[in-house]
C-alpha positions as CSV (number, residue, x, y, z in Angstrom):
1,M,138.5,95.9,-168.7
2,I,140.0,99.4,-168.5
3,A,136.6,101.0,-168.5
4,V,135.5,98.9,-165.4
5,L,138.7,99.9,-163.6
6,L,138.1,103.6,-164.3
7,F,134.5,103.3,-163.3
8,A,135.5,101.6,-160.0
9,T,138.1,104.4,-159.4
10,M,135.5,107.1,-160.0
11,L,133.1,105.4,-157.7
12,C,135.6,105.1,-154.9
13,D,136.6,108.8,-155.2
14,T,133.0,109.9,-155.2
15,A,132.3,107.7,-152.1
16,H,135.4,109.2,-150.4
17,L,134.3,112.7,-151.1
18,L,130.7,112.1,-149.8
19,A,131.8,110.2,-146.7
20,P,131.6,111.9,-143.3
21,R,134.9,113.6,-142.4
22,W,135.5,111.4,-139.3
23,T,135.7,108.3,-141.3
24,R,138.6,109.7,-143.3
25,R,140.9,110.4,-140.3
26,P,144.1,108.3,-140.2
27,L,144.2,105.6,-137.6
28,L,147.3,106.9,-135.9
29,T,145.6,110.3,-135.3
30,L,142.6,108.6,-133.7
31,L,144.9,106.5,-131.4
32,R,146.9,109.6,-130.4
33,R,143.7,111.4,-129.5
34,R,142.4,108.5,-127.5
35,R,145.7,108.2,-125.6
36,A,145.7,111.9,-124.9
37,A,142.1,111.7,-123.6
38,L,142.9,108.9,-121.3
39,E,146.0,110.7,-119.9
40,A,143.9,113.9,-119.4
41,E,141.3,111.8,-117.5
42,E,144.0,110.3,-115.4
43,R,145.3,113.7,-114.4
44,W,141.7,114.8,-113.7
45,S,141.1,111.8,-111.4
46,T,144.4,112.4,-109.6
47,D,143.5,116.0,-109.0
48,L,140.1,115.0,-107.6
49,L,141.8,112.6,-105.2
50,L,144.4,115.1,-104.1
51,H,141.8,117.7,-103.4
52,G,139.6,115.3,-101.4
53,R,136.7,115.2,-103.9
54,I,136.8,111.4,-104.3
55,D,138.0,108.7,-101.9
56,G,140.7,106.1,-102.5
57,H,138.2,103.4,-103.6
58,S,136.7,105.6,-106.3
59,Y,140.2,106.5,-107.4
60,Q,141.1,102.9,-107.7
61,Q,138.0,102.1,-109.7
62,R,138.7,105.0,-112.0
63,M,142.3,103.9,-112.6
64,S,141.3,100.3,-113.3
65,G,138.7,101.5,-115.7
66,L,141.2,103.7,-117.5
67,A,143.6,100.7,-117.7
68,R,140.8,98.9,-119.5
69,G,140.3,101.9,-121.8
70,R,136.9,103.0,-120.3
71,H,136.2,106.7,-119.9
72,L,134.2,108.1,-117.0
73,T,132.1,111.0,-118.1
74,R,131.3,112.4,-114.7
75,P,133.0,112.2,-111.3
76,R,131.7,110.2,-108.4
77,W,131.7,112.6,-105.5
78,R,132.2,111.2,-102.1
79,R,129.9,112.2,-99.3
80,R,131.2,114.6,-96.8
81,S,131.2,113.3,-93.3
82,S,131.2,115.1,-90.0
83,H,134.9,114.4,-89.7
84,D,135.9,116.6,-92.6
85,F,137.7,119.7,-91.6
86,Y,137.8,122.8,-93.7
């Protein structure tokens, strides 16, 4: 019985050492990083809106996507019209 327990422990330790590093990260660290990434993307979207690079509809879609936990990898640029002044 003790030999089986020792063997199981050695097997678990070996699997732990051979596993990829990302599988060994604590859950709270992953959650913090995810939240920080969502907050950074929210700041990015707000900056795009304030500088006129996206319109209000695109901003609203981005924010509702972020509320659902979805990331946008690239910005949706709005087309410039003849009414834009520089």
